[in-house]
N, C-alpha and C positions, 0 to 999 in steps of 0.2 A: 658586767664584766670590766675588769680594770684594764687600763691601756697596755701595760707591759705584757700581760698574759695574751691579749689579743695580738699584739705585735709579734710575740714569739710564735703563736699559732700561725700567723700569716707567713712568717719566714719559713716555718716547717713545711707549710703547704707549698710555698714556692719551690723549696728544695726538692720536695717529693715530685712535683710536676716536672721540674728540670731533669731529675734522674729518670723518670718514666719516659719523658720525651726523648732524652738522649739514648736510652736503651732501645726504644722503638725505632728511632732513626738509624741506629747502628745495625739493628736486625734487618731493616729494609735495605740498607746500603749493602750489607753482606750478601743478602739474597739476590739483589739486583746484579752485583758484580759476579756472583757465582753463575747466574743465568746467562749473563753476557759472555763469560768465558766459555761456558759449555756450548753456546750458540756459535761462537767464533770457532771452536774446535770442530763442531759439526761442519761448518762452512768450509774450513780448511781441508778436512778429510774428504769432503765431497769433491772438491776441485782436483 
């Protein structure tokens, strides 16, 4: 395998991992904030 092809594949892999990681974290963050807001609403309505 030549160096430029390997380098390009490495960059593509890094970008793919970055995108997947970002989407994963954004999904977890959105879910966590949604859960926290619903818990806070329940707590406020109970009091």
